[in-house]
BARO-212287 format. One record per residue (C-alpha): residue number from 1; x, z, y. Coordinates in Angstrom, 3 decimals. Layout:
residues N
{NUM; {X; Z; Y}};
...
***
This chain:
residues 645
{1; {22.530; 18.905; -2.792}};
{2; {20.366; 16.955; -0.739}};
{3; {16.780; 15.629; -1.841}};
{4; {17.553; 12.393; -2.661}};
{5; {19.207; 13.534; -5.893}};
{6; {16.161; 15.787; -6.602}};
{7; {14.517; 14.575; -10.116}};
{8; {11.733; 14.347; -8.188}};
{9; {10.108; 12.316; -5.976}};
{10; {11.117; 12.343; -2.066}};
{11; {7.194; 12.848; -1.550}};
{12; {6.740; 15.260; -3.826}};
{13; {8.727; 17.797; -2.588}};
{14; {6.385; 19.454; 0.125}};
{15; {3.152; 19.956; -1.839}};
{16; {5.370; 21.033; -5.100}};
{17; {6.839; 23.779; -2.792}};
{18; {3.495; 24.762; -1.167}};
{19; {1.816; 25.046; -4.660}};
{20; {4.911; 26.489; -6.038}};
{21; {5.136; 29.225; -3.076}};
{22; {1.207; 30.016; -3.615}};
{23; {1.172; 30.340; -7.707}};
{24; {4.383; 32.419; -7.797}};
{25; {2.998; 34.412; -4.891}};
{26; {-0.041; 35.067; -6.769}};
{27; {1.832; 36.138; -10.262}};
{28; {4.815; 38.194; -8.288}};
{29; {2.188; 40.512; -6.918}};
{30; {4.019; 43.865; -8.464}};
{31; {7.162; 42.716; -7.189}};
{32; {5.917; 41.665; -3.479}};
{33; {3.261; 44.923; -3.441}};
{34; {3.532; 48.017; -5.381}};
{35; {0.115; 49.047; -4.174}};
{36; {-2.727; 49.019; -6.963}};
{37; {-5.499; 46.724; -6.037}};
{38; {-7.895; 48.824; -7.740}};
{39; {-7.462; 52.772; -6.304}};
{40; {-10.113; 54.245; -3.717}};
{41; {-8.810; 55.587; -0.942}};
{42; {-12.436; 56.372; 1.049}};
{43; {-10.938; 58.322; 3.865}};
{44; {-9.287; 55.057; 4.944}};
{45; {-11.986; 52.529; 4.354}};
{46; {-11.135; 49.568; 6.515}};
{47; {-8.267; 50.822; 7.961}};
{48; {-6.028; 47.896; 10.049}};
{49; {-3.291; 46.520; 9.111}};
{50; {0.306; 48.868; 8.732}};
{51; {3.719; 47.991; 7.125}};
{52; {1.968; 49.656; 4.011}};
{53; {-1.039; 47.544; 3.846}};
{54; {-0.135; 44.230; 5.840}};
{55; {-3.426; 43.025; 5.432}};
{56; {-5.342; 46.417; 5.910}};
{57; {-7.920; 48.249; 3.665}};
{58; {-11.734; 46.916; 2.702}};
{59; {-14.728; 48.912; 2.649}};
{60; {-13.084; 51.500; -0.317}};
{61; {-10.244; 51.644; 0.823}};
{62; {-7.948; 49.219; -1.271}};
{63; {-5.358; 47.582; -0.328}};
{64; {-5.998; 44.207; 0.484}};
{65; {-3.126; 42.341; 0.259}};
{66; {-2.801; 43.745; -3.538}};
{67; {-6.808; 42.592; -4.176}};
{68; {-6.187; 39.305; -2.608}};
{69; {-2.822; 38.324; -4.824}};
{70; {-4.811; 39.920; -8.174}};
{71; {-7.605; 38.148; -7.518}};
{72; {-6.155; 35.120; -6.925}};
{73; {-4.162; 35.081; -10.805}};
{74; {-7.747; 35.569; -12.018}};
{75; {-9.014; 32.619; -9.552}};
{76; {-6.507; 30.569; -10.518}};
{77; {-6.349; 31.066; -14.412}};
{78; {-9.805; 30.233; -14.639}};
{79; {-9.307; 27.125; -12.375}};
{80; {-6.633; 25.713; -13.619}};
{81; {-7.482; 26.844; -17.071}};
{82; {-11.111; 24.740; -17.061}};
{83; {-9.880; 22.072; -15.562}};
{84; {-7.151; 21.308; -18.057}};
{85; {-9.230; 21.779; -20.674}};
{86; {-12.162; 19.639; -18.629}};
{87; {-9.421; 17.230; -18.430}};
{88; {-8.536; 16.810; -22.113}};
{89; {-12.061; 16.913; -23.159}};
{90; {-13.629; 14.161; -20.803}};
{91; {-10.525; 11.717; -20.621}};
{92; {-10.372; 11.929; -24.359}};
{93; {-14.091; 10.841; -24.717}};
{94; {-13.917; 8.314; -21.841}};
{95; {-10.540; 6.851; -22.933}};
{96; {-12.264; 6.272; -27.064}};
{97; {-15.456; 5.461; -26.036}};
{98; {-14.523; 2.611; -23.590}};
{99; {-11.679; 1.253; -25.783}};
{100; {-13.851; 1.049; -29.151}};
{101; {-17.409; 0.822; -27.531}};
{102; {-20.106; 0.950; -30.456}};
{103; {-21.360; 3.844; -31.579}};
{104; {-18.349; 6.126; -29.722}};
{105; {-19.477; 4.978; -26.411}};
{106; {-23.381; 5.587; -27.365}};
{107; {-22.323; 9.436; -28.454}};
{108; {-19.239; 9.717; -25.459}};
{109; {-21.703; 8.496; -22.700}};
{110; {-25.149; 10.136; -23.886}};
{111; {-23.099; 13.786; -24.427}};
{112; {-21.708; 13.471; -20.811}};
{113; {-25.702; 12.202; -19.372}};
{114; {-27.361; 15.440; -20.726}};
{115; {-24.584; 18.037; -19.316}};
{116; {-24.866; 15.918; -15.977}};
{117; {-28.593; 16.557; -15.973}};
{118; {-28.795; 19.466; -15.687}};
{119; {-27.641; 20.716; -12.000}};
{120; {-24.251; 22.560; -11.895}};
{121; {-24.913; 25.961; -10.333}};
{122; {-28.366; 26.462; -12.520}};
{123; {-26.322; 25.721; -15.441}};
{124; {-23.361; 28.020; -14.893}};
{125; {-26.090; 30.886; -14.122}};
{126; {-28.264; 29.835; -17.314}};
{127; {-24.714; 30.482; -19.581}};
{128; {-23.184; 33.103; -17.912}};
{129; {-26.508; 34.954; -17.845}};
{130; {-26.749; 34.411; -21.780}};
{131; {-23.447; 35.055; -22.903}};
{132; {-22.767; 38.057; -19.863}};
{133; {-19.930; 37.783; -16.804}};
{134; {-16.384; 37.892; -17.438}};
{135; {-13.235; 35.507; -17.425}};
{136; {-13.415; 33.841; -20.736}};
{137; {-17.394; 33.125; -20.023}};
{138; {-16.308; 31.162; -16.657}};
{139; {-13.499; 29.449; -18.271}};
{140; {-15.859; 28.016; -21.010}};
{141; {-19.034; 27.220; -18.543}};
{142; {-16.896; 25.332; -16.123}};
{143; {-14.696; 23.252; -18.618}};
{144; {-18.679; 22.519; -19.735}};
{145; {-20.027; 21.889; -16.273}};
{146; {-16.514; 19.318; -15.341}};
{147; {-15.855; 17.378; -18.504}};
{148; {-18.408; 14.858; -17.559}};
{149; {-16.923; 13.720; -14.481}};
{150; {-13.304; 13.106; -15.990}};
{151; {-15.347; 11.098; -19.099}};
{152; {-17.475; 8.866; -16.246}};
{153; {-13.456; 8.329; -14.436}};
{154; {-11.588; 7.691; -17.433}};
{155; {-14.436; 5.451; -18.799}};
{156; {-14.876; 2.960; -15.950}};
{157; {-11.363; 2.879; -15.485}};
{158; {-10.472; 2.363; -18.929}};
{159; {-13.057; -0.357; -19.075}};
{160; {-10.874; -1.954; -15.990}};
{161; {-7.669; -1.465; -17.362}};
{162; {-8.856; -2.582; -20.647}};
{163; {-9.870; -6.378; -19.252}};
{164; {-6.519; -6.721; -18.394}};
{165; {-3.749; -9.892; -19.695}};
{166; {-1.450; -7.233; -20.687}};
{167; {-3.686; -5.051; -22.622}};
{168; {-5.062; -8.099; -23.818}};
{169; {-0.781; -9.570; -24.497}};
{170; {-0.587; -5.887; -26.789}};
{171; {-3.194; -6.558; -28.435}};
{172; {-2.282; -10.172; -29.627}};
{173; {0.893; -8.418; -30.672}};
{174; {-0.708; -6.464; -33.202}};
{175; {0.076; -3.073; -31.622}};
{176; {-2.172; -0.362; -33.109}};
{177; {-5.045; 0.942; -30.815}};
{178; {-3.780; 4.825; -30.599}};
{179; {-0.331; 3.510; -28.725}};
{180; {-2.489; 0.783; -26.851}};
{181; {-4.744; 3.545; -25.553}};
{182; {-2.006; 5.939; -25.181}};
{183; {1.007; 4.248; -24.036}};
{184; {-0.694; 1.405; -22.228}};
{185; {-4.207; 2.360; -21.220}};
{186; {-3.819; 5.982; -20.459}};
{187; {-0.963; 5.995; -17.786}};
{188; {-2.708; 3.333; -15.686}};
{189; {-5.412; 5.422; -15.859}};
{190; {-3.545; 8.695; -14.440}};
{191; {-4.125; 8.246; -10.791}};
{192; {-7.427; 7.770; -10.769}};
{193; {-7.821; 11.644; -12.937}};
{194; {-5.177; 13.025; -11.292}};
{195; {-7.466; 12.769; -7.959}};
{196; {-10.671; 14.048; -9.755}};
{197; {-8.780; 17.231; -11.235}};
{198; {-7.531; 18.182; -7.760}};
{199; {-11.679; 18.013; -6.665}};
{200; {-12.321; 19.914; -10.005}};
{201; {-9.946; 22.759; -9.479}};
{202; {-10.882; 23.105; -6.255}};
{203; {-14.572; 23.177; -7.454}};
{204; {-14.066; 25.720; -10.335}};
{205; {-12.384; 27.917; -7.759}};
{206; {-15.956; 27.720; -5.350}};
{207; {-18.190; 28.099; -8.312}};
{208; {-15.357; 31.116; -10.100}};
{209; {-16.399; 32.959; -6.563}};
{210; {-19.270; 32.367; -5.957}};
{211; {-20.605; 33.522; -9.321}};
{212; {-18.221; 36.474; -8.297}};
{213; {-20.149; 36.180; -5.127}};
{214; {-23.448; 37.182; -7.297}};
{215; {-21.900; 39.394; -9.234}};
{216; {-21.729; 37.039; -12.249}};
{217; {-18.408; 36.197; -12.328}};
{218; {-15.050; 38.416; -13.087}};
{219; {-16.059; 42.297; -13.328}};
{220; {-15.281; 44.826; -11.293}};
{221; {-13.372; 47.120; -10.747}};
{222; {-10.910; 43.530; -11.250}};
{223; {-10.178; 41.792; -8.578}};
{224; {-11.673; 38.455; -7.347}};
{225; {-12.247; 36.894; -3.826}};
{226; {-15.988; 36.377; -4.799}};
{227; {-16.223; 40.177; -4.989}};
{228; {-14.058; 40.492; -1.727}};
{229; {-16.281; 38.334; 0.383}};
{230; {-19.631; 39.903; -0.773}};
{231; {-18.150; 43.352; -0.284}};
{232; {-17.052; 42.485; 3.452}};
{233; {-19.984; 40.533; 4.069}};
{234; {-21.620; 43.381; 5.072}};
{235; {-18.928; 44.491; 7.375}};
{236; {-18.172; 41.122; 9.664}};
{237; {-18.589; 42.730; 12.547}};
{238; {-16.928; 46.020; 12.266}};
{239; {-14.004; 44.362; 9.998}};
{240; {-13.766; 40.728; 10.183}};
{241; {-10.652; 40.698; 8.662}};
{242; {-12.010; 41.902; 5.759}};
{243; {-13.953; 38.232; 5.457}};
{244; {-10.853; 36.357; 6.809}};
{245; {-8.537; 37.325; 4.291}};
{246; {-9.849; 36.246; 0.907}};
{247; {-11.949; 32.976; 2.460}};
{248; {-8.194; 31.902; 4.477}};
{249; {-6.929; 32.481; 0.583}};
{250; {-9.674; 30.017; -0.814}};
{251; {-8.949; 27.457; 1.647}};
{252; {-5.301; 27.128; 1.203}};
{253; {-5.436; 27.011; -2.459}};
{254; {-8.239; 24.617; -2.247}};
{255; {-5.783; 23.227; 0.362}};
{256; {-2.429; 23.192; -1.558}};
{257; {-3.970; 21.794; -5.019}};
{258; {-5.707; 18.280; -2.981}};
{259; {-2.255; 18.039; -1.386}};
{260; {-0.524; 18.111; -4.499}};
{261; {-2.817; 15.931; -6.636}};
{262; {-3.509; 13.523; -4.091}};
{263; {0.437; 13.169; -3.682}};
{264; {0.897; 12.852; -7.604}};
{265; {-1.838; 9.912; -7.352}};
{266; {0.359; 7.567; -5.527}};
{267; {3.793; 8.740; -7.753}};
{268; {1.955; 8.004; -10.521}};
{269; {0.838; 4.731; -9.014}};
{270; {3.625; 2.207; -8.551}};
{271; {1.993; -0.101; -6.067}};
{272; {1.849; 3.443; -3.844}};
{273; {3.606; 3.344; -0.722}};
{274; {6.927; 5.598; -1.192}};
{275; {7.508; 8.913; 0.757}};
{276; {3.349; 8.139; 1.716}};
{277; {3.986; 5.646; 4.839}};
{278; {2.275; 3.014; 6.225}};
{279; {5.285; 1.453; 6.683}};
{280; {5.541; -0.651; 9.854}};
{281; {9.245; -0.709; 9.911}};
{282; {11.376; 1.022; 7.703}};
{283; {13.950; 0.907; 10.389}};
{284; {14.327; 5.048; 11.178}};
{285; {14.880; 4.251; 14.714}};
{286; {11.953; 5.787; 16.937}};
{287; {12.757; 3.511; 20.221}};
{288; {12.716; 0.048; 20.215}};
{289; {15.930; -2.116; 21.202}};
{290; {16.674; -4.373; 24.046}};
{291; {17.337; -7.976; 22.489}};
{292; {17.665; -11.342; 24.264}};
{293; {15.963; -14.605; 23.308}};
{294; {17.113; -18.094; 23.779}};
{295; {14.818; -19.612; 26.751}};
{296; {13.272; -22.090; 24.346}};
{297; {12.137; -19.263; 21.803}};
{298; {9.671; -17.093; 21.579}};
{299; {10.408; -14.960; 18.319}};
{300; {13.923; -15.318; 16.536}};
{301; {14.464; -13.063; 13.449}};
{302; {18.629; -13.544; 13.369}};
{303; {20.955; -12.156; 10.243}};
{304; {17.920; -10.591; 8.863}};
{305; {18.431; -9.003; 5.350}};
{306; {15.888; -6.796; 3.944}};
{307; {16.961; -4.892; 0.878}};
{308; {14.962; -2.593; -2.072}};
{309; {16.578; 0.365; -3.006}};
{310; {15.799; 0.027; -7.039}};
{311; {16.517; 3.414; -8.146}};
{312; {17.469; 6.520; -7.407}};
{313; {21.394; 6.027; -7.695}};
{314; {21.359; 3.666; -4.644}};
{315; {21.431; 0.401; -6.230}};
{316; {20.148; -1.948; -3.771}};
{317; {18.624; -4.980; -4.415}};
{318; {18.634; -8.206; -1.453}};
{319; {15.192; -9.912; -1.259}};
{320; {16.229; -11.614; 1.810}};
{321; {19.511; -11.943; 2.951}};
{322; {20.761; -13.552; 5.948}};
{323; {17.952; -14.927; 7.256}};
{324; {17.606; -16.777; 10.242}};
{325; {14.928; -18.323; 11.889}};
{326; {13.683; -19.617; 15.413}};
{327; {9.980; -20.200; 16.384}};
{328; {10.154; -21.757; 19.636}};
{329; {7.258; -21.981; 22.303}};
{330; {4.473; -23.995; 21.997}};
{331; {5.820; -25.169; 18.714}};
{332; {5.160; -24.913; 15.055}};
{333; {7.812; -24.494; 12.750}};
{334; {6.694; -24.363; 8.768}};
{335; {8.451; -21.918; 6.168}};
{336; {8.244; -24.198; 2.690}};
{337; {9.289; -22.817; -0.601}};
{338; {8.547; -22.055; -4.655}};
{339; {6.287; -19.225; -5.268}};
{340; {8.920; -15.843; -4.730}};
{341; {11.190; -17.819; -2.750}};
{342; {10.560; -14.774; -0.020}};
{343; {8.013; -16.466; 2.431}};
{344; {5.264; -13.926; 2.516}};
{345; {7.926; -11.405; 2.807}};
{346; {9.477; -12.636; 5.953}};
{347; {6.206; -12.943; 7.438}};
{348; {5.280; -9.371; 6.677}};
{349; {8.489; -8.558; 8.404}};
{350; {7.732; -10.597; 11.587}};
{351; {4.458; -8.786; 11.726}};
{352; {6.269; -5.214; 11.199}};
{353; {4.158; -4.724; 7.655}};
{354; {6.968; -4.048; 5.578}};
{355; {6.177; -1.858; 2.340}};
{356; {8.236; 1.209; 3.258}};
{357; {10.087; 0.358; -0.079}};
{358; {11.762; -2.274; 1.635}};
{359; {13.650; -2.310; 4.617}};
{360; {15.894; -4.014; 6.697}};
{361; {19.566; -3.149; 6.633}};
{362; {21.291; -5.994; 8.737}};
{363; {19.904; -8.416; 11.528}};
{364; {17.096; -7.659; 13.802}};
{365; {13.837; -9.539; 15.052}};
{366; {13.059; -10.158; 18.437}};
{367; {9.727; -11.740; 19.525}};
{368; {8.404; -12.166; 23.581}};
{369; {5.255; -10.140; 24.329}};
{370; {2.545; -10.935; 26.784}};
{371; {3.990; -8.989; 29.354}};
{372; {7.699; -11.063; 29.149}};
{373; {9.790; -8.129; 27.906}};
{374; {11.680; -8.844; 24.368}};
{375; {11.404; -6.060; 21.678}};
{376; {12.869; -5.859; 18.133}};
{377; {10.515; -5.405; 15.369}};
{378; {12.896; -3.147; 12.835}};
{379; {13.263; -0.710; 15.641}};
{380; {9.816; 0.152; 16.765}};
{381; {8.112; 3.032; 16.273}};
{382; {4.627; 3.169; 14.838}};
{383; {2.491; 3.478; 17.750}};
{384; {4.358; 0.533; 19.788}};
{385; {4.262; -1.670; 16.559}};
{386; {0.552; -1.577; 16.485}};
{387; {0.227; -2.040; 20.175}};
{388; {2.408; -5.649; 19.268}};
{389; {0.183; -6.435; 16.057}};
{390; {-2.607; -8.249; 16.900}};
{391; {-2.060; -8.384; 20.702}};
{392; {1.289; -10.109; 20.663}};
{393; {1.624; -11.604; 17.184}};
{394; {-1.258; -12.104; 15.021}};
{395; {-1.217; -13.258; 11.489}};
{396; {-3.721; -15.401; 8.849}};
{397; {-3.762; -14.432; 5.823}};
{398; {-3.816; -16.584; 2.591}};
{399; {-7.246; -15.477; 0.940}};
{400; {-9.772; -14.614; 3.864}};
{401; {-12.577; -12.812; 1.183}};
{402; {-10.112; -10.230; 0.471}};
{403; {-8.655; -9.620; 3.860}};
{404; {-11.999; -9.374; 5.633}};
{405; {-14.010; -6.000; 4.254}};
{406; {-16.747; -6.854; 1.789}};
{407; {-19.370; -4.127; 3.199}};
{408; {-18.924; -4.525; 6.825}};
{409; {-20.381; -7.797; 8.771}};
{410; {-17.854; -9.402; 10.328}};
{411; {-18.833; -8.964; 14.122}};
{412; {-18.034; -5.526; 13.217}};
{413; {-15.076; -6.605; 11.925}};
{414; {-14.101; -8.632; 14.764}};
{415; {-15.056; -5.910; 17.309}};
{416; {-12.608; -3.368; 15.865}};
{417; {-10.036; -5.654; 16.501}};
{418; {-10.454; -6.416; 19.765}};
{419; {-11.370; -3.028; 20.810}};
{420; {-8.081; -1.546; 19.436}};
{421; {-6.065; -3.685; 21.906}};
{422; {-8.464; -4.068; 25.161}};
{423; {-10.889; -1.580; 26.809}};
{424; {-14.186; -3.294; 26.474}};
{425; {-17.805; -2.304; 26.309}};
{426; {-19.519; -3.134; 22.899}};
{427; {-21.384; -6.035; 24.748}};
{428; {-18.520; -7.541; 26.702}};
{429; {-16.993; -7.517; 22.970}};
{430; {-19.767; -9.210; 21.362}};
{431; {-19.645; -11.854; 23.701}};
{432; {-15.893; -12.493; 23.353}};
{433; {-15.774; -12.371; 19.407}};
{434; {-19.200; -14.697; 19.077}};
{435; {-16.775; -17.513; 21.910}};
{436; {-14.467; -17.219; 19.781}};
{437; {-16.538; -17.819; 16.813}};
{438; {-17.693; -20.810; 18.774}};
{439; {-14.282; -22.233; 20.021}};
{440; {-13.345; -21.994; 16.233}};
{441; {-16.237; -24.585; 15.113}};
{442; {-18.619; -22.778; 13.798}};
{443; {-22.396; -23.137; 14.087}};
{444; {-24.925; -20.267; 15.285}};
{445; {-22.469; -18.184; 16.004}};
{446; {-24.318; -15.615; 17.638}};
{447; {-25.874; -15.394; 13.671}};
{448; {-22.989; -15.837; 11.758}};
{449; {-21.572; -12.680; 13.830}};
{450; {-23.854; -10.931; 12.272}};
{451; {-23.708; -12.309; 8.266}};
{452; {-21.267; -10.484; 5.871}};
{453; {-18.334; -12.537; 4.074}};
{454; {-20.248; -13.317; 1.000}};
{455; {-22.721; -15.167; 2.755}};
{456; {-20.365; -17.616; 4.404}};
{457; {-18.656; -20.509; 3.079}};
{458; {-14.457; -20.789; 2.321}};
{459; {-14.104; -22.760; 5.324}};
{460; {-16.557; -20.673; 7.696}};
{461; {-13.886; -17.312; 6.755}};
{462; {-11.276; -19.132; 7.043}};
{463; {-12.773; -19.981; 10.264}};
{464; {-13.600; -16.613; 11.158}};
{465; {-10.146; -14.891; 10.014}};
{466; {-8.602; -17.719; 12.857}};
{467; {-10.842; -16.301; 15.347}};
{468; {-10.205; -12.625; 14.886}};
{469; {-6.433; -13.342; 14.936}};
{470; {-6.925; -15.277; 18.188}};
{471; {-9.149; -12.618; 19.972}};
{472; {-6.335; -10.953; 21.471}};
{473; {-4.730; -14.670; 22.497}};
{474; {-1.056; -13.803; 20.591}};
{475; {2.042; -15.606; 21.830}};
{476; {2.841; -16.434; 18.000}};
{477; {0.644; -17.033; 15.146}};
{478; {1.220; -16.735; 11.499}};
{479; {-0.223; -18.915; 9.129}};
{480; {0.556; -17.630; 5.465}};
{481; {-1.024; -20.521; 3.343}};
{482; {-3.783; -20.425; 5.157}};
{483; {-5.701; -23.698; 3.321}};
{484; {-4.713; -22.397; -0.558}};
{485; {-8.080; -21.924; -1.579}};
{486; {-10.066; -24.324; 0.095}};
{487; {-10.601; -27.976; -1.173}};
{488; {-9.036; -31.198; 0.581}};
{489; {-11.712; -31.503; 3.010}};
{490; {-11.677; -28.237; 4.691}};
{491; {-8.186; -28.241; 4.391}};
{492; {-7.637; -30.736; 7.122}};
{493; {-10.580; -29.225; 8.923}};
{494; {-8.436; -26.287; 8.875}};
{495; {-5.214; -28.216; 10.142}};
{496; {-6.869; -29.758; 13.014}};
{497; {-8.829; -26.941; 14.206}};
{498; {-4.647; -24.958; 14.415}};
{499; {-3.569; -28.631; 16.055}};
{500; {-6.145; -28.152; 18.035}};
{501; {-5.987; -24.906; 19.282}};
{502; {-1.934; -24.271; 19.403}};
{503; {-2.628; -27.822; 22.503}};
{504; {-5.726; -25.917; 23.714}};
{505; {-3.955; -22.696; 24.478}};
{506; {-3.533; -22.383; 28.545}};
{507; {0.234; -20.497; 27.831}};
{508; {0.993; -22.417; 24.572}};
{509; {0.451; -20.815; 21.429}};
{510; {3.528; -20.825; 19.059}};
{511; {3.036; -21.065; 14.932}};
{512; {5.090; -20.366; 11.958}};
{513; {3.172; -22.219; 8.923}};
{514; {3.835; -20.797; 5.605}};
{515; {2.820; -23.683; 3.060}};
{516; {4.385; -25.073; -0.368}};
{517; {2.266; -27.990; 0.793}};
{518; {4.908; -30.587; 1.925}};
{519; {1.927; -32.929; 2.488}};
{520; {0.085; -30.168; 5.067}};
{521; {3.594; -29.202; 6.323}};
{522; {4.364; -33.175; 7.434}};
{523; {1.222; -33.020; 9.307}};
{524; {1.206; -30.271; 11.493}};
{525; {5.111; -28.463; 11.689}};
{526; {7.726; -29.719; 13.893}};
{527; {10.371; -28.158; 12.334}};
{528; {10.839; -27.134; 8.459}};
{529; {13.077; -24.545; 7.122}};
{530; {13.462; -24.255; 3.560}};
{531; {13.764; -21.015; 1.457}};
{532; {14.672; -20.832; -1.797}};
{533; {15.627; -17.525; -3.325}};
{534; {15.388; -14.904; -0.592}};
{535; {17.892; -17.395; 1.941}};
{536; {17.086; -20.512; 4.390}};
{537; {18.977; -23.700; 2.679}};
{538; {17.712; -26.201; 4.828}};
{539; {16.421; -26.705; 8.569}};
{540; {15.661; -28.797; 11.273}};
{541; {13.077; -31.058; 12.910}};
{542; {10.121; -31.834; 10.385}};
{543; {10.492; -35.746; 10.498}};
{544; {14.325; -35.594; 9.554}};
{545; {14.303; -32.520; 6.591}};
{546; {11.540; -34.516; 5.309}};
{547; {12.881; -37.869; 5.434}};
{548; {15.783; -37.305; 4.863}};
{549; {16.852; -33.631; 3.013}};
{550; {20.424; -32.520; 2.655}};
{551; {20.049; -29.987; 0.481}};
{552; {19.325; -30.916; -3.166}};
{553; {16.414; -28.402; -3.308}};
{554; {14.392; -29.724; -0.651}};
{555; {14.967; -33.180; -1.657}};
{556; {14.070; -31.696; -5.357}};
{557; {10.529; -30.031; -3.800}};
{558; {9.469; -33.962; -2.021}};
{559; {10.124; -35.840; -5.429}};
{560; {7.809; -33.662; -6.966}};
{561; {5.070; -34.364; -4.605}};
{562; {2.707; -37.266; -4.839}};
{563; {3.286; -38.965; -1.559}};
{564; {4.788; -42.189; -0.130}};
{565; {8.282; -40.620; 0.199}};
{566; {8.042; -40.128; -3.784}};
{567; {7.165; -43.611; -4.230}};
{568; {9.291; -45.434; -2.404}};
{569; {12.941; -42.903; -3.461}};
{570; {11.789; -42.057; -6.680}};
{571; {13.242; -44.425; -9.226}};
{572; {10.568; -42.705; -11.619}};
{573; {7.836; -45.036; -10.371}};
{574; {4.917; -43.423; -11.146}};
{575; {6.109; -40.112; -12.910}};
{576; {6.693; -37.056; -10.695}};
{577; {9.778; -34.901; -10.254}};
{578; {10.117; -31.891; -11.333}};
{579; {12.525; -29.079; -10.909}};
{580; {14.617; -27.720; -14.098}};
{581; {14.552; -24.129; -14.696}};
{582; {12.854; -21.042; -12.708}};
{583; {14.061; -19.222; -9.451}};
{584; {16.688; -16.566; -10.442}};
{585; {15.734; -13.093; -10.527}};
{586; {16.626; -11.164; -6.421}};
{587; {18.682; -8.723; -8.805}};
{588; {20.801; -11.467; -11.212}};
{589; {21.398; -13.933; -9.092}};
{590; {24.258; -16.979; -9.936}};
{591; {27.639; -16.588; -8.475}};
{592; {27.996; -18.919; -5.980}};
{593; {25.391; -21.407; -5.138}};
{594; {21.666; -20.352; -6.047}};
{595; {20.357; -23.081; -6.642}};
{596; {23.506; -24.330; -9.012}};
{597; {21.603; -23.922; -12.319}};
{598; {19.022; -25.925; -11.423}};
{599; {20.930; -28.955; -9.100}};
{600; {21.652; -31.882; -10.502}};
{601; {24.250; -32.507; -8.409}};
{602; {25.792; -29.226; -9.144}};
{603; {29.717; -29.294; -9.575}};
{604; {32.161; -26.700; -10.639}};
{605; {32.882; -25.178; -7.117}};
{606; {29.433; -24.454; -6.730}};
{607; {30.008; -21.503; -9.082}};
{608; {33.094; -20.045; -6.872}};
{609; {31.615; -20.388; -3.809}};
{610; {28.139; -19.410; -1.884}};
{611; {28.025; -22.035; 1.209}};
{612; {27.041; -20.790; 4.286}};
{613; {24.637; -22.454; 6.354}};
{614; {26.107; -24.960; 7.761}};
{615; {25.289; -26.951; 11.306}};
{616; {25.466; -30.165; 12.196}};
{617; {27.654; -30.901; 15.322}};
{618; {24.690; -31.404; 17.679}};
{619; {23.426; -28.167; 16.166}};
{620; {19.616; -29.215; 14.926}};
{621; {20.235; -29.746; 11.553}};
{622; {21.880; -27.131; 8.761}};
{623; {21.800; -27.424; 5.419}};
{624; {23.084; -24.389; 2.647}};
{625; {24.960; -26.573; 0.234}};
{626; {28.026; -27.773; 0.325}};
{627; {27.788; -31.403; -0.510}};
{628; {25.611; -31.221; 2.636}};
{629; {26.536; -33.575; 5.646}};
{630; {26.685; -30.791; 7.484}};
{631; {29.630; -29.030; 5.557}};
{632; {32.485; -31.232; 6.556}};
{633; {35.697; -31.000; 5.375}};
{634; {37.460; -28.333; 7.512}};
{635; {34.238; -26.784; 7.133}};
{636; {34.234; -26.170; 3.905}};
{637; {37.961; -25.456; 3.094}};
{638; {37.774; -22.518; 5.549}};
{639; {34.887; -21.401; 3.574}};
{640; {36.339; -21.643; 0.442}};
{641; {39.701; -19.386; 1.534}};
{642; {37.412; -16.449; 3.317}};
{643; {35.560; -16.698; -0.245}};
{644; {38.947; -16.577; -1.773}};
{645; {40.351; -13.557; 0.010}};
***
């Protein structure tokens, strides 16, 4: 049996085994040792390790291994029982108070406030003193101490989730509140609750050990880690192993619980990175491959296919398939298409920033570094990819406010980027950052350097992102819809800035410009590649593609633009064209051409054969359509024959 076939997620295997091994060792104590944890042997007090007593004997001659194992049973039982009770009570109170509001909210939050008012350790001491020490008392007092933490987190998370559209949709459908709370809201807050559980379990073990250390926890002669630490404290010089063993058990237990719950949080969150990787590339290789670039190109994506493993059975969904794209030296290549066509995913692949759930199944991504060497981004190890990203290739993201950390000054974020790739002093880095801000046209750059993101306008934040991307003078700049959130005046300024920066670069700045706005593309791009359903459907020089489209999808995009081109070539007067239907889902593409269900020129052959990306005789233009001029009769016939076979 392989790990891939196990019923639990791969990333849960190690923490589950570690926690299971720890818990099993505690509760399998009679199988691991025959020693009695409370049997005294004064003649052998503080004896060293031996075959019969692997951890030695304590100040009363009791077997230390037996006391650690049996003491762990008490600590784990108290910790998990108290944590589960606190979780159940606190989560219930937080859910009810946040969802139903009104008197439920008042009662739930005031009860939590009253408990939180008392210092935890003092409240524990008070309750234990009144009701007497013992495991049952410990469970009750620890559950009382920590349920407010769960209620506060559940309350805050429920308020957040309740305001989301899918909860409103459930209410609009008439779903019962109980079902909304248990089936819709609760699963969305389990990640945060699992983290709190790990913290609570660790805290309860620590508090239990502390109370036992003070003589107010587990009642002697029953073993406890706190009692072991208390007894060994006076003999630390003569017998250091006596205090090391219970402390090591305490630390290992807390680490195992935290490790397990952190991984569980990521598994419960479907947005979390699969397998716990901050994936720079989903390839399993550790060394970069040497690839060749054409003399005029600075980056190439060749026959790239990106897949997503849909389920554990191995079913794969092709998100991007057979994509070939070149970025020419000192040129701007535009990547256009509807939302969901695969533009941003392609840019993430070019930045080696693919989520670990998505991986290259075929093809390569070659980029020329500033040193002149060419590397394949699909085969880079993590360290090399970090050296390339930001230094040789940089990216301007779509929304600058979400890309900048709101609690850090923009200057600190710029310096962090610069110093990650260059060995510069703080003063030199600051001067270089301010110069970059001045270069992109930010007035009073020295003052803006010390500003927070919210203190800047949208245009300034975008200029800040451009300056940050250009700090290390990369050879390739990716601009992922950099003007989407800006008004038309600022859009024009940003486009002019990008055009000037490209012309001003001494070594030449190559650019991949991603947009769905064909008007902006016509203004800045040298060449255009049109994407649809994860494929390139047309590419060529910008002027030729935009004014003489060979693919029906490109023509439909142009018809939907309020432009002079639309007025000249549309027979519908002032009415804008619209593309009927919606793009197909990646896992349910239609047979043949992916665009055929929406294409006004579709024929029967379009449903039978998937067209290749046909190139013109001079190699300048290409289109993925059986009706395109590039698809000559001979080429089309050959392709059909291959498909039929």
